[in-house]
C-alpha positions, 0 to 999 in steps of 0.5 A: 332276271331282267325283262329284255326291252326293244327299241324300234329302229326303222323296220328293226327291233333292237334289243336294249342290251346293258352290261352292269357295272362291277367293281373291277380289280386289275386282272393279272397276267394269266387273266389277260391270257385267259381273256384273249383266249376266250375272245379269239377262240371261244366267242360264244362263251366270251359273250355269255360271260360278258353279258351275264356279268361273270367275265371279270369274276371269272378272269380274277378266279383264273388268275388267282388259281394259276398263281397258286398252281404255279407256287404249288408246283415250283417247289416240287419241281425244284426238289425233283431237279435238285435245285438248291440254295447251295447250287445258287451259291456255287454256280449262279448261272446254272441255277438261273438257267434251271429255274427258268427251265422249271418255270417254263415247265410249270407254266405250260402245265398252267396254260394247258389246264387252266387258260387254254381249256 
């Protein structure tokens, strides 16, 4: 662990804080949502992750996990709701409406479990 150093500014000692440079891949939709949530509702955790250099790995992990969870949930929801390729061919607008509804349901679960937790 790095030794914390200070600099004198008038009568005050100010810590010399730096954030280490990390390779950053773009963070997806769910990672950005998590970042916004942490910044607005969990500022202490946000600062801890940022200052320890763990923020972007955390956001990337959340994003990847959320995408995997969505991909895992949608086929099961489609099966339970009877959304099939036959329905897609026969009634495309009904199929689109049902798929949008199922995606919203799956996303609500992901948001509750991973993003706003």
